[in-house]
N, C-alpha and C positions, 0 to 999 in steps of 0.2 A: 210588477215584480217588487217585492219588498227590499229595502236597503240591506238587511242582514243577509239575504240570499245573494245579493250582488257581491257583498264583501266576501262571503264564503266561496263563491265562484272565483273571485279574483285571487284569493289566497291559494286555492287549489291550482289555479293556472300558474301562479308564481312558483309553487313547489314543483310542479311538473317541469316547468322551464328550467329550474335550478338543477333538477335531477338529470335532465337532458344535457345541460351544459357540463355537469360533472362527468357524465359518461363520455361526452365528446372530448373533454380535456384529458381524461385518463386512458383513452384508447390510443395506443401508440403502434405505429407501423415500423417494421424493421427494414432498413435498406439492404440491398443485395450484397454490398461490400462490408457489412458489419454483422456482428452477432449480438443480439439483445439479451442481456442477463438480468432476469428478474429475481430479486432476493428479498428475504424477509419471511413472511408466512406463506410458503409456496406449496404446502402439502407434505405428505409422508411417502416413504419408499415402501416396497413390498414387505420389508421386515418390520415395519411400524416406526422406524426412526424418522426424524424430521429431515427433510431435504434442505440442503444448503442453498440451492438456487435452481432456476429453470432457464434453459438456454433456448433461444428461438433464432433460427436463420431463415429469413424470408417470412412473409406473412405479417400478422399483427396480433396483439394481445391486449387485454384490459388489465391495467395495473391498479390495484386497489389503493385508495389513499390511506395514509397513516401506517398500515400494516405491511405495505410493500413499497419497494423502490426499484429503480432499474438503472443500468449503465450499458455502454456499448464496448465491444471488443472489435478493434479494427482488423480487417482481413488483408490489409495491404501487405504484399510480400516484403520481407526484410532481407537485404543483401549484406552478408557478413564476409569480410576479408580475413581469412585465416592463414597467416604466414607461419607455418610450423617450421621451426629450426632445431637442429641438433637432435632429431628424433632417432632413437636407437633401434636399428633393424634387427632381424633374427640373427644376422651374422655379426652383431656388435659393431656395425658401421653406422656412424651418424649421418643422416641425410636431411636435406631441406626440402619440404613439400609445400610450396606456395599454392594456395587454393582459394576458391570463393564459393560460398554456400548461400543458397537462397531458401529461406524458411518462411512460414506463415502460420497463423492460427488455424488449427484444423476444424473442419465442420462435421467430423464424425461424432456421433452422439456421445460415446464414452469419453473420447479425447476432448471434445468440446466442453464437457463437464470439468475435466481437469484444468483446462484453460480458465474457466470461470472461477475455479477455486484458487488458482496459483498466479494468474496473470492479471486479474481484474484490478484496475487502479494503478498498474505500473506504466511508466512512460516507455516510449519506443526505444530509447537508448538503454534503459534498464533491461528490457526484454532482450535486446540485442546482446548485451554483455552476458546475460544469463545463458543464452543459447551458445554464445562463443565459448564459454568455459566448458560446456558439455561437449561441443564439437572438438575442442582441443584434446580433451581426455580420450575420446573414442578414436580420434585419428592417430594419436600416439599408440593406442592399443593395437590398432590394425597394422601399423607399420612394424611393430615389434613382433608380429607373427609371420611376416613375409620376408623372403630373401630379396637381395638387391636385384637379381635377374628377374624375379616375378614382378617387382615394383616397376622396373624399367620397361619390360616387354609386355606383360599381361595387364594392361590398363583396365580391361573389362573386369577382371577379377578384383583388382584394387577398388574400383568404383563400386562394385557390388558389395564388397565387404564393408566399405565405409558407409554406403547408403543404409545397409541393414543395421549396423551398430548405432549410427547416429540417429536414425529415425526411431529406433526402439526407445532410446533414451529421451528424445524430444517429445514423444507421445506422453511421457509421464508428466510433463508440464503443460500439455495441451498444444504443442506445435507439431507441424508436419514438414518433412523435407521436400522441397520443390525441385531443386537442381543442385548438382555438384559439378564444379569445373576445376580440374587439377592441371596446372601448367607444368613447365619444365621442372624435373626433379634432379637435384644435384646432391653430391656428397662431398664432404671436406677432404677425403682421401683421393679423389679423382678416379674412383673405381668405375663409375658409370662411363666416364669419358674414355677410359682405357678399353672398356667393352665395345664402345662404338668404333674406336680405331681398329680394334682387332677384327671386327666384322667388315669394315671397309677394306682393310688389307687383304682379307680372304677373298672378297669379291673381285678386287683388282687382280689378284694372282690367278683366279679362275678364268677371268677374261683373257689375260695374257696367254695362258696355257691353251685356251680354245683357239686364239688367233694363230699361235705357232702351229697347232695341229692342222688348221685349214691351209696355212701356207705350205706346209709339208705335202699335203695331198695335192695341192695345185701344182707344185713343182714335179711331183712324180707323174701326174697326168700329162703335164706338158712334155716331159721327157719321152713318155710313151708315144704321144702323138707325133713328135719329131722323128722318132725311130720308124714308125709305120710309114710316115711320108717319105723318108729317105729310102726305105726298102722298095717302095712302089716306084720311085724315080729310077732307082738302080736297075730294077727289072725292066722297066721300059727302055732305058738307055741300052741295056745289054741286048735286048731283042731287036733294037733299031740298028745297031752297028752291023749286024749280019756276020755271019761266020761263027762257027762254033768255038773256035779258039779265042777269037777276040771276045766272044760272049763269056767264055769261061774265065778269061783273064779279068774281064770287067767285073764278073761276079765275085771272083776271088778278091779283087781289089775292093769291091763294094763291101764284101763281108768283113775284110780287115778294118775298113773305115767304120763300118757299123759296129764292130766290136770295140773299137777304140772309143767311139762316141758313147756306146752303152756303158763302157767302163767309166768314162768321164762323168756321164749323167748319174751313174750309180754312186760315184764318189761324192759328187755334189749333194745328192739327196741324202746320203749317209751323214755327211758333214752337217747339213742343215738340221737333220733330226737330232744329232748329238748336241749341236749348239742350242737348239730349242729346249731339249731335255735339261741341259746344264743350266740354262737361264731359268727354267721353271723350278728346278731344285734350289737354285740360289734364292729365288724369290720366296719359295716355301720356307726355306731355312730362316730367311730374314723375318718373315711373318711369325714363325714359331718363336724366334728370339724376342720379338716385341711382346708376344703373348706371355712368354715366360717372365720377362721383365715386369709386365703388368701384374702377373700372378705373385711375383716376389714382393712387389710394392704393396699389393693387397695383404699378403701375409704379414709383412712388416707393420702395416697400419693396424692390423688386427691385434698383433702382439703389443704394440704401443698402447692401443686403446685399453686392452686388458690391464696392463701395468698401471697406466695413468688412473683408470677408474678405481682399481684396488687401492692405489696410493691415496687418492682423494677420499675414498670411504674411510680408510684408516686415519687420515688427517682429521676428518670431521669427528670420528669417534673419540680421538684423543682430545680434541678441542672441547667436546661435550663433557668428557670426564673431568678435564681440568676446570671447566666452568662449574660443574656440579661440586667438585671439591672446594673451589673458592667460595661458592655460595654457602656450603656447609660451614666453612671456617668463619665467614662473615656472620652467619646466624648464631654460631656458638659464641663469637665475640660479643654480639649484641646481647645474648642471654646472660653471659658473665657480667657485662657492664650493667645490665638491669639488676642482677642479683646484688652486685656491689653497691649500686645506688640505693636499692631497697634496704640493705644492711646499714649503710651509713645514715640513711634517713631515719631508720628505727632507732639507732644509737643517738642521733641528734635529738629525736623526740624524747628519749629517756633522760638524756642530760638536761634538756629543757624542763622536763617535769620535775627532776630533782632540784634544779636551781629555783624553780617556781615555789616548790614546797619549802626549801630553805629560806627563800625570801619571805614567804608567808609566815614561817615560824619566827624569823628574826623580827618581823614587824610586830608580832604578838609579844615578843620579849621586850621590845622598845615600849610598846603600849603598857606592859606590866611595870616597867621602870618609870612610868609617868612621863614618857616622851623624851627622857634623857638618854641620848645615844651612848655616851660614855658609861653611864651607869649600867645600861644594858650590856655593853661589852664586858664590864667588870663582873656582872652576874654570870655571863657565859664563861669567863676565865675561872671564876670560883668553881663553876661546875666541872671544869677540867683540871682543877688543882691537883687532884689525886694522880692523874696521868702525868702532869708535869713533874711531881715529886718522884714518880716511878721512873721517869726518863732520867732524872738527875741521879738517882741511885744506880740505875743501870750503867751510868758512865764509868763507875769504878768497880761494878760488880764482877765483871769478867776480866779484871786486871790480874794477870798471872805473875806473881812474884814468888819464885822458888825460895830464895833466901837473900838476905842483904847482909853483907859483911861491912861492919863499921869499926874503924879505930877511933874511939872517942877519947879525946884529950882533955875533956871537961873544960874546954875553952870557950864555952858559950857566954852569953851576956849574964853578968852577975854570978858567974861561976856555975851556970846551969849546964846540963849535959848537951853536947852537940846533937846527939841522937834525938832528944826530945824536940829540939828546934827543927830538925829535918822532918819529923812526922807532922809537927804542927804546920809547917809550911806546905806540906803536901795536901793536907786537909783544907787549908785556906785557899789553895788554887781552885777549888770547886766553888763557883759563885753561889752566894746565899740565895735563899728563895725570894727574899725581898728585892734583891738586885735583878733577879730574873724577871720579876713582874715589872720592875721599873724599866727594863729594856723594852718590854712590850707596851710601855706607856700607861701602866696601871699601878696604883698604890694599894698595898694590902690594908685591910682594916686594922684599926688600932688594937683590937683584942687579939689579932694574930701576931702583930709586931711586938706587943708588950711594952708600949711607951710608958715612961714614968717608973719603971722598975729597973733596978740595976742588973746589968748583965751578969749572968753566972760566971764564976771563974772557970777558966779553961784548965782542965786537969789533964796532964799529959803523963801517961805511964811510960816509964823507961823500958826500953826494949831489953830483952834478956841478953845476957852476955853472949856475944858471938863467939863462934869457934875460931880458934886461931887458924889463920891460913896455912896451908901446907906449903912448905918451900918448894 
Protein backbone atom coordinates (compact mmCIF):
# COMPACT_ATOMS: atom_id res chain seq x y z
CA UNK A 1 0.00 0.00 0.00
CA UNK A 2 1.36 3.38 -0.98
CA UNK A 3 2.11 6.03 1.71
CA UNK A 4 -0.29 8.56 0.15
CA UNK A 5 -3.13 6.08 0.45
CA UNK A 6 -2.29 5.44 4.09
CA UNK A 7 -2.28 9.20 4.78
CA UNK A 8 -5.63 9.64 3.05
CA UNK A 9 -7.16 6.81 5.08
CA UNK A 10 -5.79 8.33 8.29
CA UNK A 11 -7.21 11.77 7.43
CA UNK A 12 -10.64 10.30 6.68
CA UNK A 13 -10.57 8.35 9.95
CA UNK A 14 -9.67 11.50 11.89
CA UNK A 15 -12.49 13.42 10.25
CA UNK A 16 -15.00 10.68 10.97
CA UNK A 17 -13.86 10.47 14.58
CA UNK A 18 -14.11 14.28 14.93
CA UNK A 19 -17.63 14.29 13.52
CA UNK A 20 -18.63 11.47 15.86
CA UNK A 21 -17.14 13.34 18.80
CA UNK A 22 -19.01 16.53 17.86
CA UNK A 23 -22.28 14.61 17.58
CA UNK A 24 -21.75 12.98 20.97
CA UNK A 25 -20.86 16.27 22.67
CA UNK A 26 -23.79 18.22 21.15
CA UNK A 27 -26.44 15.58 21.84
CA UNK A 28 -28.07 16.54 25.17
CA UNK A 29 -30.56 14.59 27.29
CA UNK A 30 -33.23 16.43 29.30
CA UNK A 31 -33.73 15.32 32.96
CA UNK A 32 -37.25 14.58 34.15
CA UNK A 33 -37.26 17.48 36.68
CA UNK A 34 -36.22 20.10 34.11
CA UNK A 35 -37.31 21.62 30.82
CA UNK A 36 -34.59 22.07 28.19
CA UNK A 37 -34.99 25.29 26.16
CA UNK A 38 -33.12 25.40 22.85
CA UNK A 39 -32.86 28.90 21.39
CA UNK A 40 -31.21 30.47 18.38
CA UNK A 41 -32.02 29.19 14.90
CA UNK A 42 -34.79 26.73 15.79
CA UNK A 43 -37.08 26.96 12.76
CA UNK A 44 -40.28 28.81 11.87
CA UNK A 45 -43.93 28.72 12.92
CA UNK A 46 -46.90 27.97 10.70
CA UNK A 47 -47.25 31.63 9.77
CA UNK A 48 -43.63 31.78 8.58
CA UNK A 49 -42.24 33.80 11.52
CA UNK A 50 -39.07 32.71 13.32
CA UNK A 51 -39.59 30.73 16.51
CA UNK A 52 -38.00 32.14 19.60
CA UNK A 53 -37.23 28.77 21.21
CA UNK A 54 -38.03 25.06 21.32
CA UNK A 55 -38.95 23.41 24.66
CA UNK A 56 -38.29 19.74 25.46
CA UNK A 57 -39.52 17.93 28.59
CA UNK A 58 -38.08 14.43 28.70
CA UNK A 59 -36.08 12.81 25.91
CA UNK A 60 -33.06 14.32 24.16
CA UNK A 61 -32.17 16.63 21.27
CA UNK A 62 -29.19 17.60 19.16
CA UNK A 63 -28.04 21.18 19.65
CA UNK A 64 -26.23 22.58 16.64
CA UNK A 65 -23.01 24.39 17.41
CA UNK A 66 -22.66 28.14 16.80
CA UNK A 67 -26.29 28.67 15.65
CA UNK A 68 -28.00 27.16 18.71
CA UNK A 69 -27.63 27.15 22.51
CA UNK A 70 -29.64 25.70 25.38
CA UNK A 71 -30.60 26.30 29.03
CA UNK A 72 -32.70 24.49 31.62
CA UNK A 73 -35.87 25.56 33.46
CA UNK A 74 -36.20 23.94 36.89
CA UNK A 75 -39.53 22.20 37.61
CA UNK A 76 -39.01 22.22 41.39
CA UNK A 77 -42.20 23.46 43.15
CA UNK A 78 -41.95 26.94 44.65
CA UNK A 79 -43.69 27.63 47.98
CA UNK A 80 -44.88 31.22 48.39
CA UNK A 81 -46.16 32.60 51.70
CA UNK A 82 -48.81 35.24 50.97
CA UNK A 83 -50.00 37.08 54.09
CA UNK A 84 -52.71 39.33 52.66
CA UNK A 85 -53.72 42.06 55.15
CA UNK A 86 -56.39 44.77 55.09
CA UNK A 87 -58.09 43.35 52.00
CA UNK A 88 -61.42 45.09 51.36
CA UNK A 89 -64.37 42.68 51.08
CA UNK A 90 -67.65 43.21 49.20
CA UNK A 91 -69.14 44.67 52.42
CA UNK A 92 -66.26 47.19 52.77
CA UNK A 93 -64.87 45.27 55.75
CA UNK A 94 -61.12 44.76 55.78
CA UNK A 95 -59.98 41.17 56.40
CA UNK A 96 -56.64 39.38 56.80
CA UNK A 97 -56.22 36.24 54.69
CA UNK A 98 -52.96 34.39 55.49
CA UNK A 99 -52.30 31.74 52.85
CA UNK A 100 -49.58 29.67 51.21
CA UNK A 101 -49.39 28.93 47.49
CA UNK A 102 -47.31 26.27 45.74
CA UNK A 103 -46.48 26.95 42.07
CA UNK A 104 -44.11 25.52 39.47
CA UNK A 105 -43.10 25.79 35.85
CA UNK A 106 -45.83 24.27 33.66
CA UNK A 107 -45.15 21.46 31.19
CA UNK A 108 -48.13 22.22 28.94
CA UNK A 109 -46.91 23.02 25.40
CA UNK A 110 -48.26 26.56 25.12
CA UNK A 111 -47.65 27.50 28.76
CA UNK A 112 -44.16 25.97 28.65
CA UNK A 113 -43.36 28.25 25.70
CA UNK A 114 -44.44 31.25 27.81
CA UNK A 115 -42.08 30.12 30.56
CA UNK A 116 -39.21 29.88 28.06
CA UNK A 117 -39.88 33.42 26.85
CA UNK A 118 -40.44 35.08 30.24
CA UNK A 119 -38.63 33.05 32.95
CA UNK A 120 -35.49 31.77 31.24
CA UNK A 121 -32.43 33.12 33.02
CA UNK A 122 -34.30 34.32 36.13
CA UNK A 123 -33.24 33.13 39.56
CA UNK A 124 -35.58 31.21 41.87
CA UNK A 125 -36.19 34.19 44.19
CA UNK A 126 -36.95 36.45 41.20
CA UNK A 127 -39.54 33.98 39.90
CA UNK A 128 -40.98 33.73 43.42
CA UNK A 129 -41.36 37.52 43.75
CA UNK A 130 -42.96 37.76 40.29
CA UNK A 131 -45.52 35.07 41.14
CA UNK A 132 -46.13 36.61 44.55
CA UNK A 133 -47.10 39.97 43.02
CA UNK A 134 -49.58 38.23 40.69
CA UNK A 135 -51.09 36.19 43.54
CA UNK A 136 -51.50 39.26 45.76
CA UNK A 137 -53.46 41.12 43.09
CA UNK A 138 -55.77 38.21 42.23
CA UNK A 139 -56.39 37.33 45.89
CA UNK A 140 -57.46 40.92 46.63
CA UNK A 141 -59.74 40.82 43.58
CA UNK A 142 -61.46 37.61 44.76
CA UNK A 143 -61.90 38.93 48.34
CA UNK A 144 -63.48 42.14 46.96
CA UNK A 145 -66.23 40.11 45.22
CA UNK A 146 -67.30 38.02 48.24
CA UNK A 147 -69.15 38.75 51.48
CA UNK A 148 -67.72 37.97 54.91
CA UNK A 149 -70.24 35.14 55.41
CA UNK A 150 -69.15 33.47 52.14
CA UNK A 151 -65.46 33.86 52.94
CA UNK A 152 -65.94 32.39 56.44
CA UNK A 153 -68.32 29.52 55.66
CA UNK A 154 -67.97 28.61 51.99
CA UNK A 155 -64.24 27.85 51.79
CA UNK A 156 -64.71 25.67 48.69
CA UNK A 157 -66.10 28.60 46.74
CA UNK A 158 -63.25 30.83 47.95
CA UNK A 159 -60.59 28.28 46.97
CA UNK A 160 -62.21 27.68 43.58
CA UNK A 161 -62.34 31.40 42.76
CA UNK A 162 -58.76 31.98 43.94
CA UNK A 163 -57.44 28.95 42.03
CA UNK A 164 -59.21 29.96 38.81
CA UNK A 165 -58.07 33.60 38.86
CA UNK A 166 -54.51 32.93 40.03
CA UNK A 167 -53.88 30.04 37.62
CA UNK A 168 -55.19 32.04 34.67
CA UNK A 169 -52.70 34.83 35.36
CA UNK A 170 -49.80 32.49 36.19
CA UNK A 171 -50.15 30.70 32.85
CA UNK A 172 -49.32 33.97 31.10
CA UNK A 173 -45.76 33.76 32.48
CA UNK A 174 -45.44 29.97 32.19
CA UNK A 175 -46.34 28.87 35.75
CA UNK A 176 -49.08 26.57 37.03
CA UNK A 177 -50.81 26.48 40.42
CA UNK A 178 -50.12 23.28 42.37
CA UNK A 179 -51.78 23.90 45.76
CA UNK A 180 -53.57 26.59 47.77
CA UNK A 181 -53.78 26.53 51.56
CA UNK A 182 -55.75 29.29 53.34
CA UNK A 183 -55.51 29.36 57.14
CA UNK A 184 -57.63 31.28 59.65
CA UNK A 185 -59.34 34.39 58.27
CA UNK A 186 -59.70 37.37 60.60
CA UNK A 187 -61.07 40.88 60.30
CA UNK A 188 -60.16 44.03 62.15
CA UNK A 189 -63.77 44.77 63.21
CA UNK A 190 -64.35 41.36 64.88
CA UNK A 191 -67.31 40.56 62.64
CA UNK A 192 -66.23 36.95 61.99
CA UNK A 193 -65.72 36.33 65.71
CA UNK A 194 -69.19 37.74 66.42
CA UNK A 195 -70.70 35.35 63.84
CA UNK A 196 -69.02 32.44 65.62
CA UNK A 197 -70.33 33.52 69.00
CA UNK A 198 -73.82 33.93 67.56
CA UNK A 199 -73.79 30.40 66.14
CA UNK A 200 -72.44 28.95 69.41
CA UNK A 201 -75.10 30.73 71.46
CA UNK A 202 -77.85 29.46 69.17
CA UNK A 203 -76.61 25.86 69.44
CA UNK A 204 -76.42 26.09 73.24
CA UNK A 205 -79.94 27.52 73.49
CA UNK A 206 -81.35 24.78 71.23
CA UNK A 207 -79.71 22.10 73.37
CA UNK A 208 -81.06 23.60 76.57
CA UNK A 209 -84.55 23.77 75.10
CA UNK A 210 -84.41 20.12 74.04
CA UNK A 211 -83.28 19.04 77.56
CA UNK A 212 -86.14 21.00 79.14
CA UNK A 213 -88.68 19.35 76.82
CA UNK A 214 -87.34 15.87 77.61
CA UNK A 215 -87.47 16.58 81.35
CA UNK A 216 -91.04 17.73 81.01
CA UNK A 217 -92.07 14.54 79.15
CA UNK A 218 -90.35 12.41 81.78
CA UNK A 219 -92.11 14.16 84.62
CA UNK A 220 -95.53 13.74 82.96
CA UNK A 221 -94.91 10.03 82.29
CA UNK A 222 -93.75 9.44 85.81
CA UNK A 223 -96.86 11.12 87.22
CA UNK A 224 -99.11 8.96 85.05
CA UNK A 225 -97.34 5.78 86.11
CA UNK A 226 -97.71 6.66 89.78
CA UNK A 227 -101.38 7.39 89.28
CA UNK A 228 -102.02 4.03 87.59
CA UNK A 229 -100.10 2.23 90.27
CA UNK A 230 -102.09 3.86 93.07
CA UNK A 231 -105.40 3.15 91.35
CA UNK A 232 -104.55 -0.54 91.08
CA UNK A 233 -103.46 -0.71 94.72
CA UNK A 234 -106.60 1.09 95.85
CA UNK A 235 -108.83 -1.30 93.95
CA UNK A 236 -106.99 -4.30 95.34
CA UNK A 237 -107.22 -2.98 98.90
CA UNK A 238 -110.91 -2.16 98.49
CA UNK A 239 -111.76 -5.67 97.21
CA UNK A 240 -109.65 -7.26 99.99
CA UNK A 241 -111.38 -5.48 102.91
CA UNK A 242 -114.65 -7.08 102.10
CA UNK A 243 -117.91 -5.55 102.54
CA UNK A 244 -119.57 -3.21 100.23
CA UNK A 245 -119.64 -0.23 102.57
CA UNK A 246 -116.05 -0.45 103.51
CA UNK A 247 -115.20 -0.98 99.89
CA UNK A 248 -117.17 2.12 98.87
CA UNK A 249 -115.61 4.16 101.64
CA UNK A 250 -112.19 3.01 100.64
CA UNK A 251 -112.95 3.77 97.01
CA UNK A 252 -114.22 7.21 97.90
CA UNK A 253 -111.18 7.88 100.01
CA UNK A 254 -108.96 6.50 97.30
CA UNK A 255 -110.66 8.70 94.73
CA UNK A 256 -110.15 11.77 96.88
CA UNK A 257 -106.52 10.90 97.38
CA UNK A 258 -106.14 10.19 93.73
CA UNK A 259 -107.60 13.55 92.77
CA UNK A 260 -105.39 15.30 95.24
CA UNK A 261 -102.34 13.56 93.86
CA UNK A 262 -103.40 14.21 90.31
CA UNK A 263 -103.88 17.87 91.08
CA UNK A 264 -100.48 18.04 92.74
CA UNK A 265 -98.85 16.23 89.84
CA UNK A 266 -100.61 18.48 87.35
CA UNK A 267 -99.48 21.56 89.28
CA UNK A 268 -95.87 20.38 89.34
CA UNK A 269 -95.92 19.51 85.64
CA UNK A 270 -97.47 22.87 84.70
CA UNK A 271 -94.95 24.74 86.85
CA UNK A 272 -92.08 22.78 85.31
CA UNK A 273 -93.34 23.58 81.79
CA UNK A 274 -93.71 27.27 82.59
CA UNK A 275 -90.25 27.42 84.16
CA UNK A 276 -88.68 25.63 81.19
CA UNK A 277 -90.47 27.92 78.72
CA UNK A 278 -89.41 31.01 80.69
CA UNK A 279 -85.78 29.87 80.74
CA UNK A 280 -85.86 29.10 77.03
CA UNK A 281 -87.34 32.55 76.25
CA UNK A 282 -84.78 34.23 78.51
CA UNK A 283 -81.90 32.49 76.77
CA UNK A 284 -83.37 33.22 73.34
CA UNK A 285 -83.72 36.90 74.22
CA UNK A 286 -80.12 36.96 75.48
CA UNK A 287 -78.91 35.36 72.23
CA UNK A 288 -80.92 37.87 70.18
CA UNK A 289 -79.41 40.72 72.22
CA UNK A 290 -75.89 39.44 71.50
CA UNK A 291 -76.73 39.14 67.80
CA UNK A 292 -78.19 42.66 67.72
CA UNK A 293 -75.08 44.03 69.50
CA UNK A 294 -72.87 42.30 66.93
CA UNK A 295 -74.99 43.64 64.09
CA UNK A 296 -74.82 47.16 65.56
CA UNK A 297 -71.04 46.87 65.88
CA UNK A 298 -70.83 45.71 62.28
CA UNK A 299 -72.95 48.64 61.06
CA UNK A 300 -70.83 51.06 63.10
CA UNK A 301 -67.62 49.58 61.66
CA UNK A 302 -69.05 49.84 58.13
CA UNK A 303 -69.99 53.49 58.61
CA UNK A 304 -66.60 54.28 60.15
CA UNK A 305 -64.83 52.53 57.30
CA UNK A 306 -66.81 54.52 54.71
CA UNK A 307 -66.08 57.84 56.44
CA UNK A 308 -62.39 57.07 56.99
CA UNK A 309 -61.87 55.84 53.41
CA UNK A 310 -63.57 58.93 51.94
CA UNK A 311 -61.57 61.21 54.24
CA UNK A 312 -58.33 59.46 53.30
CA UNK A 313 -59.13 59.77 49.57
CA UNK A 314 -59.94 63.48 49.97
CA UNK A 315 -56.72 64.00 51.94
CA UNK A 316 -54.64 62.33 49.23
CA UNK A 317 -56.40 64.40 46.53
CA UNK A 318 -55.65 67.67 48.41
CA UNK A 319 -52.04 66.62 48.95
CA UNK A 320 -51.63 65.83 45.23
CA UNK A 321 -53.20 69.16 44.22
CA UNK A 322 -50.97 71.08 46.68
CA UNK A 323 -47.91 69.24 45.44
CA UNK A 324 -48.85 69.98 41.80
CA UNK A 325 -49.35 73.69 42.57
CA UNK A 326 -46.04 73.83 44.44
CA UNK A 327 -44.27 72.14 41.51
CA UNK A 328 -45.88 74.62 39.10
CA UNK A 329 -44.71 77.58 41.25
CA UNK A 330 -41.20 76.11 41.46
CA UNK A 331 -41.04 75.60 37.69
CA UNK A 332 -42.33 79.13 37.01
CA UNK A 333 -39.77 80.56 39.46
CA UNK A 334 -36.99 78.58 37.74
CA UNK A 335 -38.19 79.88 34.35
CA UNK A 336 -38.29 83.51 35.59
CA UNK A 337 -34.83 83.12 37.11
CA UNK A 338 -33.49 81.67 33.85
CA UNK A 339 -35.05 84.55 31.87
CA UNK A 340 -33.57 87.17 34.24
CA UNK A 341 -30.21 85.46 34.09
CA UNK A 342 -30.32 85.37 30.26
CA UNK A 343 -31.32 89.09 30.12
CA UNK A 344 -28.56 90.15 32.52
CA UNK A 345 -26.05 87.99 30.68
CA UNK A 346 -27.05 89.59 27.32
CA UNK A 347 -26.78 93.10 28.83
CA UNK A 348 -23.38 92.26 30.27
CA UNK A 349 -22.20 90.99 26.89
CA UNK A 350 -23.47 94.22 25.26
CA UNK A 351 -21.71 96.46 27.82
CA UNK A 352 -18.55 94.38 27.45
CA UNK A 353 -18.70 94.77 23.65
CA UNK A 354 -19.19 98.58 23.97
CA UNK A 355 -16.28 98.88 26.40
CA UNK A 356 -14.09 96.74 24.16
CA UNK A 357 -14.92 98.94 21.13
CA UNK A 358 -14.30 102.12 23.18
CA UNK A 359 -10.98 100.72 24.40
CA UNK A 360 -10.07 99.76 20.82
CA UNK A 361 -10.97 103.29 19.58
CA UNK A 362 -9.03 104.97 22.41
CA UNK A 363 -5.97 102.84 21.64
CA UNK A 364 -6.13 104.03 18.00
CA UNK A 365 -6.43 107.67 19.18
CA UNK A 366 -3.34 107.21 21.38
CA UNK A 367 -1.57 105.58 18.43
CA UNK A 368 -2.54 108.58 16.24
CA UNK A 369 -1.20 110.98 18.92
CA UNK A 370 2.21 109.28 18.74
CA UNK A 371 1.77 107.28 21.90
CA UNK A 372 1.19 110.38 24.10
CA UNK A 373 -1.80 109.69 26.32
CA UNK A 374 -2.28 113.34 27.37
CA UNK A 375 -2.23 114.46 23.76
CA UNK A 376 -4.79 111.81 22.94
CA UNK A 377 -7.03 113.04 25.77
CA UNK A 378 -6.66 116.65 24.48
CA UNK A 379 -7.64 115.50 21.00
CA UNK A 380 -10.77 113.85 22.40
CA UNK A 381 -11.65 116.99 24.43
CA UNK A 382 -11.13 119.21 21.37
CA UNK A 383 -13.57 116.93 19.54
CA UNK A 384 -16.10 117.58 22.35
CA UNK A 385 -15.43 121.38 22.65
CA UNK A 386 -18.64 122.21 20.82
CA UNK A 387 -20.67 120.20 23.32
CA UNK A 388 -18.84 121.83 26.26
CA UNK A 389 -19.57 125.34 24.93
CA UNK A 390 -23.18 124.33 24.38
CA UNK A 391 -23.46 123.13 27.97
CA UNK A 392 -21.90 126.39 29.19
CA UNK A 393 -24.39 128.46 27.19
CA UNK A 394 -27.28 126.29 28.40
CA UNK A 395 -26.40 127.29 31.97
CA UNK A 396 -27.97 130.73 31.56
CA UNK A 397 -30.19 130.06 28.55
CA UNK A 398 -33.25 129.14 30.53
CA UNK A 399 -32.72 131.73 33.26
CA UNK A 400 -36.08 133.46 33.61
CA UNK A 401 -35.74 137.16 34.67
CA UNK A 402 -38.96 139.04 34.27
CA UNK A 403 -37.58 142.42 35.30
CA UNK A 404 -34.93 143.82 37.55
CA UNK A 405 -35.57 147.04 39.43
CA UNK A 406 -32.38 148.91 40.30
CA UNK A 407 -31.94 152.22 42.12
CA UNK A 408 -28.61 153.33 40.70
CA UNK A 409 -26.85 155.94 42.77
CA UNK A 410 -23.87 156.11 40.35
CA UNK A 411 -21.70 155.09 43.27
CA UNK A 412 -19.58 152.62 41.38
CA UNK A 413 -15.79 152.69 41.12
CA UNK A 414 -14.54 155.80 39.34
CA UNK A 415 -18.08 157.08 39.17
CA UNK A 416 -19.33 154.21 37.00
CA UNK A 417 -22.94 153.12 37.23
CA UNK A 418 -23.73 150.42 39.74
CA UNK A 419 -25.95 148.62 37.19
CA UNK A 420 -23.04 148.06 34.84
CA UNK A 421 -20.97 146.57 37.63
CA UNK A 422 -23.88 144.23 38.55
CA UNK A 423 -24.21 142.86 34.98
CA UNK A 424 -20.46 142.53 34.59
CA UNK A 425 -20.25 140.51 37.83
CA UNK A 426 -23.11 138.25 36.73
CA UNK A 427 -21.29 137.41 33.46
CA UNK A 428 -17.99 136.88 35.24
CA UNK A 429 -19.64 134.27 37.52
CA UNK A 430 -19.68 131.94 34.48
CA UNK A 431 -16.26 130.23 34.29
CA UNK A 432 -14.30 130.99 31.09
CA UNK A 433 -13.67 128.21 28.60
CA UNK A 434 -9.97 128.04 29.45
CA UNK A 435 -10.70 127.61 33.16
CA UNK A 436 -13.12 124.83 32.30
CA UNK A 437 -10.41 122.98 30.38
CA UNK A 438 -7.87 123.61 33.15
CA UNK A 439 -10.23 121.94 35.68
CA UNK A 440 -10.23 118.89 33.37
CA UNK A 441 -6.39 118.94 33.33
CA UNK A 442 -6.11 120.17 29.70
CA UNK A 443 -4.61 123.39 28.30
CA UNK A 444 -6.13 125.02 25.28
CA UNK A 445 -3.89 125.65 22.28
CA UNK A 446 -2.33 129.08 21.95
CA UNK A 447 -4.34 129.98 18.87
CA UNK A 448 -7.56 129.50 20.90
CA UNK A 449 -6.35 131.41 23.94
CA UNK A 450 -4.84 134.24 21.89
CA UNK A 451 -1.58 134.75 23.83
CA UNK A 452 0.46 137.83 22.98
CA UNK A 453 -2.56 139.95 22.06
CA UNK A 454 -4.15 142.43 24.43
CA UNK A 455 -7.49 141.48 25.76
CA UNK A 456 -10.32 143.44 24.24
CA UNK A 457 -11.93 146.01 26.48
CA UNK A 458 -15.10 144.98 28.17
CA UNK A 459 -17.99 147.05 27.02
CA UNK A 460 -20.92 147.16 29.35
CA UNK A 461 -24.09 148.70 28.17
CA UNK A 462 -26.17 150.46 30.72
CA UNK A 463 -29.53 149.06 31.44
CA UNK A 464 -32.50 151.12 30.44
CA UNK A 465 -34.05 153.28 33.11
CA UNK A 466 -36.15 151.20 35.30
CA UNK A 467 -39.63 152.05 36.13
CA UNK A 468 -40.29 153.64 39.37
CA UNK A 469 -41.66 151.25 41.86
CA UNK A 470 -45.24 151.69 42.81
CA UNK A 471 -45.72 152.56 46.44
